[in-house]
N, C-alpha and C positions, 0 to 999 in steps of 0.2 A: 418594401414590396407593397404594391397597391392592391387593395382588397376589392375585387369586382364580384359582387354576389350574383348568382344565377340560379333561380328557382326552377327545379325540374322534378318530374315524376319518373321514378325508375321502376323497371320490371323487377319484382323481387327474386325471380328465378335466374334471370340472365344478367341483371344489372344494367341493361341498356336503357337509354333515355326514351321514355314513352311520350312525354309531353313537356314542353317548355312553357313557363309562365312569365309574363311581364310583371315588373315590380308593382305596378298599380292595379293589376288584376290577378292577385293570388287567390287560390282556393282556400276554404276555411282551415285546412290542415297545414298550411304554410305560414310561417311567421317571418315578416320581413327582417332582413339583416340589420342589426343595430350596433354592430361593432365599429372599431376604428377604420378610417379610410386607408390608413397606411400602417404597416407593421415593419419593425426593424429586425434585421438578422445580425447577430453578433459574429464578427469576423474571427474571433478566437475559438468559440465553442459551438457556433451554429444555432444557438438559441433564437427562436423566432417569436418575438413578443411585441406588445404595444410599446410605443416610444416612451411612455411615462415610466416604464420599468427602468430603462437605461438612463433617464434623467437623474435618477437617485444616485447613480455612481459617479 
């Protein structure tokens, strides 16, 4: 699964998106995503993790 980060500001009461941010213009309370670009899902159990976890098996 490809990880595509999207920074947004949500309304705390309704959960609706109030504002969307570009990755190069985040406000001070947003931290840019630094996780893996892809994650792997196990076909047997459905576990969704970084591919390095599955390389060990």
